[in-house]
C-alpha positions in Angstrom: 37.1 7.5 7.6 40.3 9.1 8.9 42.8 7.3 11.0 46.5 6.9 11.5 48.0 5.8 8.2 44.5 5.0 6.8 43.0 6.3 3.6 40.3 8.9 3.8 37.0 7.6 2.5 34.8 10.5 1.4 31.8 11.3 -0.8 31.8 15.0 -0.1 32.7 18.0 -2.2 36.2 19.4 -1.9 39.5 19.9 -3.7 40.6 17.2 -6.1 43.7 16.2 -4.2 46.1 13.3 -4.6 44.5 9.9 -4.3 42.4 7.3 -6.1 39.0 8.6 -7.2 36.5 6.0 -8.2 33.9 7.8 -10.3 30.6 6.3 -11.4 29.7 7.5 -14.9 26.2 6.0 -15.2 24.8 3.0 -16.9 25.7 3.5 -20.5 24.7 6.9 -21.7 27.1 9.7 -20.7 24.2 12.1 -20.5 23.5 10.4 -17.2 26.8 11.3 -15.6 26.4 13.7 -12.7 27.9 17.2 -12.8 30.0 16.2 -9.7 31.4 13.2 -11.5 32.2 15.1 -14.6 33.9 18.0 -12.9 36.1 15.8 -10.6 37.1 13.5 -13.5 38.1 16.6 -15.6 40.2 17.9 -12.7 42.1 14.7 -12.0 45.7 14.4 -13.3 45.1 10.9 -14.8 41.9 9.2 -16.0 41.4 5.5 -16.6 38.2 3.7 -17.8 37.8 0.3 -16.0 36.8 -2.0 -18.9 36.0 -5.4 -17.6 33.4 -5.5 -14.7 31.0 -3.4 -16.9 31.1 -2.0 -20.4 30.4 1.3 -22.0 28.8 1.1 -25.5 31.4 1.8 -28.2 29.5 5.0 -29.3 29.8 6.3 -25.8 33.5 5.4 -25.5 34.1 7.7 -28.5 32.3 10.5 -26.6 34.1 10.0 -23.3 37.1 12.2 -24.1 34.9 15.2 -24.9 33.1 14.7 -21.6 36.0 14.1 -19.1 39.2 14.6 -21.0 41.9 12.2 -22.3 41.7 8.7 -20.8 43.2 5.2 -21.1 41.5 1.8 -20.6 42.5 -0.6 -17.8 41.5 -4.3 -18.0 41.5 -7.0 -15.4 45.2 -7.4 -14.7 45.9 -3.7 -14.2 42.9 -3.4 -11.8 43.4 -6.6 -9.8 47.1 -6.1 -9.7 47.0 -2.3 -9.2 50.6 -1.5 -8.1 51.2 1.0 -10.9 47.7 2.5 -10.4 48.3 3.0 -6.7 51.8 4.3 -7.2 50.4 7.1 -9.3 47.6 7.8 -6.8 50.1 8.2 -4.0 51.2 11.6 -5.3 48.6 12.8 -7.8 44.8 12.6 -8.4 43.9 9.5 -10.4 40.4 8.8 -11.7 39.1 5.3 -12.3 36.0 5.7 -14.3 33.4 3.0 -13.6 30.3 2.2 -15.7 27.4 2.3 -13.2 28.3 2.8 -9.5 31.9 2.2 -8.3 31.3 0.1 -5.2 29.0 -2.6 -6.8 32.0 -4.9 -7.6 34.2 -6.7 -5.1 37.2 -5.7 -7.3 36.6 -2.1 -6.3 36.1 -2.8 -2.7 39.5 -4.5 -2.8 41.0 -1.2 -4.1 39.6 0.5 -1.0 41.4 -2.0 1.2 44.6 -1.6 -0.7 44.5 2.2 -0.4 43.8 1.9 3.3 46.8 -0.4 3.7 49.1 1.9 1.8 47.8 5.2 3.3 46.5 6.5 -0.1 43.4 8.7 -0.1 40.4 7.0 -1.5 37.3 8.7 -2.8 34.0 7.6 -4.3 31.7 9.6 -6.6 28.5 7.5 -7.0 26.7 6.8 -10.3 23.4 5.6 -11.5 23.3 1.8 -12.0 21.7 -0.4 -14.5 20.5 -2.7 -11.7 18.6 0.1 -10.1 17.1 1.1 -13.5 16.2 -2.5 -14.2 14.0 -2.7 -11.1 12.5 0.7 -11.7 11.7 0.1 -15.4 10.2 -3.3 -14.8 7.2 -2.0 -13.0 7.6 -4.6 -10.3 7.9 -3.9 -6.6 11.4 -3.4 -5.5 10.9 -5.0 -2.1 9.9 -8.3 -3.8 13.3 -8.9 -5.4 15.6 -11.6 -4.0 19.3 -12.2 -4.5 20.4 -11.3 -8.0 22.5 -13.7 -10.0 24.8 -13.7 -13.1 24.7 -16.3 -15.8 28.3 -17.0 -16.8 29.6 -18.3 -20.1 30.5 -22.0 -19.9 34.1 -23.0 -20.2 34.4 -26.4 -21.8 32.4 -28.8 -19.6 32.4 -26.4 -16.7 29.1 -24.7 -16.0 28.0 -23.8 -12.5 24.4 -24.5 -11.6 24.1 -22.2 -8.7 22.5 -19.3 -10.7 19.5 -21.5 -11.6 19.3 -22.9 -8.1 19.1 -19.4 -6.6 16.5 -18.4 -9.2 14.4 -21.4 -8.1 14.9 -20.5 -4.4 13.8 -16.9 -5.0 10.7 -18.1 -6.9 9.7 -20.5 -4.1 10.1 -17.6 -1.6 7.8 -15.4 -3.7 10.7 -13.2 -4.9 11.6 -12.0 -8.3 15.2 -12.4 -9.7 17.3 -9.9 -11.5 19.6 -12.0 -13.8 22.7 -10.3 -15.2 24.3 -11.8 -18.3 28.1 -12.3 -18.5 30.3 -9.9 -20.5 33.4 -12.0 -21.3 33.4 -15.4 -22.9 37.1 -15.9 -22.0 36.6 -15.2 -18.3 39.9 -13.5 -18.3 38.9 -9.8 -18.4 41.7 -9.0 -20.8 39.9 -8.3 -24.1 37.1 -6.1 -25.2 34.0 -7.7 -23.7 31.4 -9.5 -25.9 28.2 -9.4 -23.9 26.0 -12.6 -23.8 22.9 -12.6 -25.9 19.4 -13.6 -24.7 19.4 -16.9 -26.6 22.7 -17.9 -25.2 21.5 -17.2 -21.6 18.3 -19.3 -22.1 20.3 -22.2 -23.5 22.7 -22.0 -20.5 19.8 -22.1 -18.1 18.5 -25.2 -19.8 21.9 -26.9 -19.5 22.0 -26.0 -15.8 18.5 -27.6 -15.4 19.8 -30.8 -17.0 22.6 -31.0 -14.5 20.9 -30.5 -11.2 18.7 -32.8 -9.3 15.9 -30.8 -7.7 12.4 -31.1 -6.4 11.8 -27.4 -7.1 8.3 -26.7 -8.4 9.8 -24.1 -10.7 11.6 -26.9 -12.7 8.4 -28.8 -13.3 7.8 -26.4 -16.1 10.2 -26.3 -19.1 12.5 -23.3 -18.7 11.7 -21.9 -22.1 8.0 -21.7 -21.0 8.9 -19.5 -18.0 7.8 -15.9 -18.3 10.3 -13.1 -17.9 11.4 -9.6 -18.9 14.3 -8.8 -21.1 16.0 -5.4 -20.3 18.4 -4.2 -23.0 20.8 -1.3 -23.0 19.3 0.3 -19.9 20.1 4.0 -19.5 20.8 4.5 -23.2 18.7 5.8 -26.2 18.4 2.2 -27.3 16.8 1.1 -24.0 14.2 -1.6 -24.4 12.1 -3.5 -21.9 9.9 -6.3 -23.1 8.1 -9.3 -21.5 7.1 -12.7 -22.7 8.2 -16.3 -22.5 11.9 -17.1 -22.4 11.3 -18.9 -25.7 10.1 -15.6 -27.2 12.8 -13.5 -25.5 15.5 -15.8 -26.6 14.9 -15.0 -30.2 15.7 -11.3 -29.8 19.0 -10.5 -31.4 19.1 -6.7 -31.2 20.8 -4.8 -28.4 24.2 -4.8 -26.7 24.0 -5.4 -23.0 21.1 -7.4 -21.6 19.5 -8.6 -18.3 16.5 -10.7 -17.5 14.0 -10.4 -14.7 12.5 -13.8 -13.8 9.4 -13.1 -11.7 7.8 -15.1 -9.0 4.0 -15.0 -8.6 2.7 -11.4 -9.2 1.0 -9.3 -6.6 -1.1 -6.2 -6.8 -0.6 -4.3 -10.0 2.6 -6.2 -11.1 0.8 -8.5 -13.6 -0.7 -5.6 -15.5 2.7 -3.9 -15.6 4.2 -7.1 -17.0 1.5 -7.4 -19.6 2.0 -3.8 -20.8 5.6 -4.6 -21.6 4.5 -7.6 -23.7 6.2 -8.2 -27.1 2.9 -7.9 -28.9 2.0 -4.5 -27.4 
């Protein structure tokens, strides 16, 4: 998009000129980074890893310099209040490295708006996402997924019930739900993330169930008896996809970053795909 005083939005090849380059580096294993992303990141004058909307496993953080060059980490304050970042991007090429795909988070869409307002060139290099991998690796039909949700850590007595309510609405509409688990117990995005574990997520869903009044048929069955898939460390060598009851999945303590898929009624070959991923197989 090119206009008077507006930033140029492009996903095409070309010289790495001044501006802000949002570069997707894949879901967790740097072997999944595209050659385009690698080459642009290496040519940028400055490189920053965005460290709070998604996380790179510690072992891959150690590899990152060998892949793209020297980098620094930016946490929530520096990304949501990006004055310094944009000042640099106004006269040199600045890479903001994003785990997954850059434009999945509203935080990054806001950066596009800020660049447009300030006349700073804005560029996006796409990356493979864990959400796309989750649907692919589940063996379930992609068109049968409803709105995805995130289970947040509770803060004192505060715990939103909307994630469970959306899961129930999806089930009643015959749609599966991809459930992302929170990464930051503080909710501040200032410290190194500590991803939620499966047992914590199941307990939080149960607490949500205790707080809502609903005639949903899904809640007629104890949440721990629901069936689901646990998808751990997608896109890495430690990737694992298993199915079972939430009671069974809640006992899994291995892995770093997790997500659930909570299915509606299966159709076609979905049930056999679910069973092949069973914990006992």
